[in-house]
VMD Tcl script that draws the C-alpha trace (Angstrom):
set ca {
  {-4.33 -11.33 5.98}
  {-5.31 -14.67 7.52}
  {-3.73 -15.65 10.82}
  {-1.70 -18.82 10.51}
  {-0.90 -18.62 6.79}
  {2.34 -16.61 7.04}
  {5.44 -18.70 6.49}
  {6.91 -21.37 4.25}
  {4.86 -24.39 3.23}
  {5.60 -27.69 1.51}
  {2.90 -28.80 -0.95}
  {1.79 -32.43 -0.84}
  {-0.36 -33.59 -3.75}
  {-3.57 -35.35 -2.73}
  {-5.31 -35.59 -6.11}
  {-5.24 -34.21 -9.62}
  {-2.64 -32.53 -11.79}
  {0.24 -31.43 -9.62}
  {3.84 -32.58 -9.78}
  {4.46 -35.02 -6.92}
  {7.58 -33.22 -5.59}
  {9.32 -29.86 -5.54}
  {6.46 -27.41 -4.97}
  {6.24 -25.03 -2.03}
  {4.64 -21.71 -1.08}
  {5.92 -18.67 0.79}
  {3.24 -16.43 2.26}
  {3.71 -13.05 3.90}
  {0.67 -10.98 4.78}
  {-1.44 -10.32 1.72}
  {0.84 -11.86 -0.91}
  {3.07 -14.82 -1.64}
  {4.81 -17.05 -4.17}
  {4.50 -20.61 -5.36}
  {8.00 -22.00 -5.84}
  {9.21 -24.83 -8.06}
  {12.42 -26.43 -6.74}
  {12.94 -23.29 -4.61}
  {12.56 -20.85 -7.52}
  {9.63 -18.37 -7.44}
  {7.29 -19.29 -10.30}
  {3.88 -17.73 -9.61}
  {2.95 -14.65 -7.55}
  {-0.40 -14.48 -5.76}
  {-2.54 -12.24 -3.55}
  {-4.03 -13.62 -0.33}
  {-7.75 -12.78 -0.10}
  {-9.15 -14.47 2.99}
  {-8.71 -18.21 2.41}
  {-8.17 -17.76 -1.34}
  {-4.88 -17.34 -3.20}
  {-5.46 -15.40 -6.44}
  {-2.61 -15.73 -8.93}
  {-1.49 -12.63 -10.81}
  {-1.48 -13.08 -14.59}
  {-2.88 -16.63 -14.42}
  {-6.50 -17.84 -14.50}
  {-5.74 -19.85 -11.34}
  {-6.85 -19.64 -7.72}
  {-6.36 -21.86 -4.68}
  {-9.05 -22.20 -2.03}
  {-7.71 -23.17 1.41}
  {-9.27 -24.66 4.53}
  {-7.47 -25.07 7.86}
  {-7.25 -28.63 9.17}
  {-7.24 -29.76 12.79}
  {-3.56 -30.84 12.61}
  {-2.39 -27.30 11.71}
  {-1.95 -28.01 8.01}
  {-4.17 -26.50 5.32}
  {-6.16 -28.38 2.70}
  {-6.31 -26.79 -0.72}
  {-8.15 -27.07 -3.99}
  {-6.70 -25.55 -7.15}
  {-8.99 -24.06 -9.82}
  {-8.19 -23.02 -13.38}
  {-10.85 -21.09 -15.30}
  {-13.18 -21.92 -12.39}
  {-12.76 -25.71 -12.68}
  {-11.04 -27.75 -10.00}
  {-7.85 -29.41 -11.27}
  {-6.09 -30.54 -8.08}
  {-6.24 -31.08 -4.33}
  {-3.26 -30.61 -2.06}
  {-2.10 -30.17 1.51}
  {0.12 -27.37 2.83}
  {2.51 -28.50 5.57}
  {4.51 -25.85 7.44}
  {8.25 -26.07 6.81}
  {10.59 -25.65 9.74}
  {12.88 -22.61 9.45}
}
mol new
graphics top color blue
foreach p $ca { graphics top sphere $p radius 0.5 }
foreach p [lrange $ca 0 end-1] q [lrange $ca 1 end] { graphics top cylinder $p $q radius 0.2 }
display resetview
């Protein structure tokens, strides 16, 4: 578990192949979900600053930013396909 990752996050596309709207993540301890329009679509395990998707050849690598958000890079089959920002959603 990584301190600061637990919670609900809005995904903002910065580059590459991601839909511009409607994606979010929910993270709790060592697991989480990527949601599309609020519907769980892809389950993942949290391993340090990496999100490893179950049943998909996809992983996200995260890096904390000074403003409290997280920067992310998505990889499929080991090749980067997108960059994004995770912004904490108010509950």
